[in-house]
C-alpha positions as CSV (number, residue, x, y, z in Angstrom):
1,M,55.7,107.4,44.8
2,R,54.5,105.2,47.6
3,G,57.0,105.7,50.4
4,D,56.7,107.9,53.4
5,S,57.8,111.5,52.8
6,G,58.6,110.7,49.2
7,G,61.1,108.0,50.1
8,P,61.3,104.4,48.8
9,P,59.7,102.2,47.7
10,Y,58.8,104.0,44.5
11,L,56.0,103.1,42.1
12,V,57.7,103.3,38.7
13,K,56.5,102.8,35.1
14,W,59.2,100.9,33.2
15,S,59.8,101.6,29.5
16,P,59.4,100.4,26.8
17,D,56.5,98.1,27.8
18,G,55.0,100.5,30.4
19,H,54.5,98.0,33.2
20,E,54.4,99.3,36.8
21,G,56.1,98.0,39.9
22,L,57.6,98.9,43.2
23,F,61.3,99.7,43.2
24,F,63.5,99.5,46.2
25,P,66.8,101.3,45.4
26,S,70.0,100.5,47.2
27,G,73.7,101.2,47.2
28,T,74.7,104.0,44.8
29,C,71.4,103.9,42.8
30,H,69.9,107.2,41.7
31,V,66.2,107.6,40.8
32,V,65.4,110.3,38.3
33,R,61.9,111.4,37.5
34,D,61.1,111.7,33.8
35,A,59.2,114.6,32.4
36,V,55.4,114.1,32.2
37,H,54.3,113.4,28.7
38,G,50.8,114.3,27.6
């Protein structure tokens, strides 16, 4: 995450290609953290 106190904007990794980008949610959007794979 990149925002203050864990808020937006969020640095996310998009599937299936794995690219990363900043995400600014709005409206009724919900952000869910996926389990860490390793």
